[in-house]
N, C-alpha and C positions, 0 to 999 in steps of 0.2 A: 582216674579220671582220664589221665593221658592215654591209657591203653583203651578205653572206650571209645575216645575220639579217634584214635588211629583205627580202630576196629569199623567204625562208622564211614570214615573216609575210604578205607579199604573196600567197604561195601558199595559206596557208590562209585568207585573206579570201576569195580568189577561190573557194575550195572550199567556203566557207560555214561555216568553223568558227567565224569572227567575222563577225556580220551588220552590216549598216548601222545605226548608231546604238548598237551594243553597245560596252560598255565593255571595255577589254583588261584582261587580268591586271595587277596591280601589279608593280613593277619586280623586286622579290625572286624573285616567281614566275617572271618572264620570264628572268631570269637563272639560275635553275634549270632551266628548260625547255630554254634553248639552250645551257647550259654555258658563259656568257661572263659579263664583269664589268659592273658598273653603267654605265660610259662607253660601252661597245659599245652596250648597249641603248638608251642616250640617243641616241647617234649614230644607230642604226636608225631609231628612232621619229622623230626630227629629219628624216631624208631621207624618210620616208613622209609627215611631215606636210607637207614643202616640196612634194612631189609632188600633195597634195591628197587622200591616201588615209586620212590620219588627221588627227584634230583634237585638240588637247591644251586641256582646260578647267583653268585653274589652281586647284588646291585640290579638285578633283572627279576627275579622271583622264584617261585618253586614249581616244578613241572612234573607232569605224570611220565614215567619211564615206559619205554616200550615191553609190553609183556612177555617175559622170559623165565621159566624156572619156577622156584617157590617164591611165592610173594606174602607169605605169612609173616607179620610183624615179629621181630626177634623176642619182644616181651611176651608175644602171646604164645611163642614156640616154647619158651622157657617155662611158661606156666602150665602146661602139659606135659613137660618132661619128667621123667621119674628122678627122684632123688640121687639114685646111683649114677646115672648119666650126667647129671649136672655136676656132681662132686667129682667125677672123673675129669670133666672139662676145667673146674677150678684146680684140680691138682696140677694140670699139665700147665694152665696158664702161671701158676704160681712160682714155677720153676724159671720161665722165660722172663716174667716181669722183675724177678729178683736179679736176674743177670743183667738185664737192661738198666734197673735202677741203680745198680753199683756203677756203671758207667755213666748215666745222665744225670743223677740226683743233684740236687740244689741244697744250700744249707737250710732253706725253708722246708724242704722236703725231709730232711734228716731230723730237724725239730719236730715235725708233725708225726713222723714214724715213731720217734721217741716217746712222745707224749702218749700214744696209744699203747706202746709197749708198756710204760709204767702204769697206766691205769690196768691193763690187762694183768698184771702181776697182783697189784692191790686187790681187784675183784675175785682173782683166784683164791688168794690167801684168806679172804673173808666169805668164800663159798657163795659168791653171787654169780649165778649160771648164767642167766641172761645178760648181765653186764659182761661177763666174760666173752660170750658169743658176739655180743655188738662189738665190743673193743678189739677182739680177734680179727673180725670182718674188717673194721676200719684200719687196723694196722696194715693188713694185706691191701686194702684199696690205697692207703696212702703211698705204699710201694708201686702199686700199679700206677699212680698219678706220677711218681718219681721216674718211672721208666721213659716218660716222654713219648710213648706211643698212644695217641687218644683211642685208636681202635682196640688195642688190646686192654686199655683202662675201662673202656665201655663195656667191652665183653665182659670183663672180669666184675665190674661193679653189678651188671645185670645179672650174672650168675650167682653173685654172693647173696643179692637180696632175694632171690627165690629159694636159695638154700637154708636161710635162717629158720624158718618153720621146721625144716627138717632135723636141723641141728638141735632145737629146742626139744625136740623128741628124744634125739639120739643121747644127749648129755643130761644126765640127771643130778650130777654133781660136777666139781670144778677139777677132780683128779687129774684128768687129762690135761687140762690147760696148765696145772703145776707141773706135771711131768715133763711138759714140752716147753716150758718157760726159758729153760737154758737155751734151747735149740733156737728159740725165737731171738734171744740176745746175741746170739752168734751170726744168725742171720742178719740182724741189724749192723753188727760190729763189721761184717764182712763188705755190707753196702756202704757203710761210713768209710772203710778203707779203699774202696774204689775196687774190690777183688771179685770180678764178674764169675770166676770158677767156684770160689767158694760160697759165693751167694747162691749159685745155681746148686750147688751141693747141699748146703743147709736147707734151702727150700725143699729139695728132694726127699731129704730126710724127714721134714715136717710133714710132707704129703704120705709118707709112707713108702716113696721110690727110693729106697737106699742103696746108693750107689757103690 
């Protein structure tokens, strides 16, 4: 729904309904206009802000940016990207978020990462492919959150969401998850230890970029 609202807003802007530097209607008006809830409007605005089409001024409102460059919403761009291109972005991101997580993680972050690591291990042993994929994604999302870089985290989450379908087609059993469980545990241990170099190294090995 958020992607649909973002697309419709982008169309209105391209047609001149809302012009550069013009303020968008407030949230309640947008909710009524599109027939959706507040969270959907906020997600749509966030997507368009990330793509550079809108800017949010705290306490003032949301404004249309001057038209420059590619204005396709990030979510829409990811939708039409190939699995291979998205996976390459994911691999590169995983090394950086691992490094940053080792430096910036909190105790709560550690608990969350460990939680998904444990579920991943159990799902792999029990041969639950879809659960393995979901918990593996959530494990790395938790690391992205622990990096404390919201842009990195948002890009990683958007990438991972669009990759899930491809992973379901790629993995027919949990063998790969069992084989890489120890590497994931070593990645976790390096983040707990605050060792950014080792975190980068293990993330690189997980993604296939063996250093």
